[in-house]
N, C-alpha and C positions, 0 to 999 in steps of 0.2 A: 377374223371379222373379214368376210367377203371381199372380194374387188367392187361390187355394185355398191356394197353397204359403203364401203371407205369414200367411191367415188358421188356419192349422196350426202352424206355428209361433210365433203368437201364443197360441194355446191352449196349447200345453206351454209358454211361458215365463211365463205367467200362473198357471199351477200350480191350477186350480183356482178360480181368482178372478174376477169377472165382468172380461171383455176386448171392446174394440171394435175393428175396422179399417176405415178409409174412406179411400176412391180417389175422385178425383177428375180429370177429365180434361177439358181447356176448348180450344178452338181459337181463336185472334185470327185477324183481318179477313185478314190477309195469310198465313192458312194453318198458322204455327207452332201447335205443339201445348205446352201446357203441364200439367203434372202435379202434382196435390197429394197427398200421402199426410199421414194421423194415424192411431197406434197409442195405445190406451189400456188401462192395468190398474187394476183397482181401487183405491181411495185416490188419486185425481189424479196417477199415474203416466201419461206422455206424451209421445210422441217431438216434441210441434207438430208443423207443418204443415211440412213438408220436401217434396223434389223425387222421391224416390224410396224404397222399400223397404229398400233397403241402409242408406239412411242416418238411415230412420226408427227400423230395428232397431238400428242403433250406438247412437242418443242413446238410446231406452229401455231397452236395456242397461247401458248407463252409468247412468242416473238409478238403476235398481232395485241396481245395486250399489250407489252412493252409498248409498241406505236402509238395504241390508241392512248395511253397514259401521256406520254412525251406530245401527243397531239392536243391533249385537254391543257395540259400544262401550259404548252406556248402560246393558246388562246389568253390563259389566264393573266399573261404577261401584258402590261400594259403598252400601248402602241409609241410611245415616246421612248419608251425602254426599250421594245424591239426594233427602234430603227436604229 
């Protein structure tokens, strides 16, 4: 995935919220390359530092889905129980 593609995908996923995408490329003395990707969406949702964009998006989407499920569950709790 190209950086611009990842940026566009994250913007859509963030749905108007602040978001960040980082990509780092390191090279060891033996010539092997190491990549590091990090995705972030407002309110502390991140992919963590992982090897590629596919893994980063899978982790971020999972975290966002868990948050949406928690928020939906909390909305279902009657106010007198939640208080």
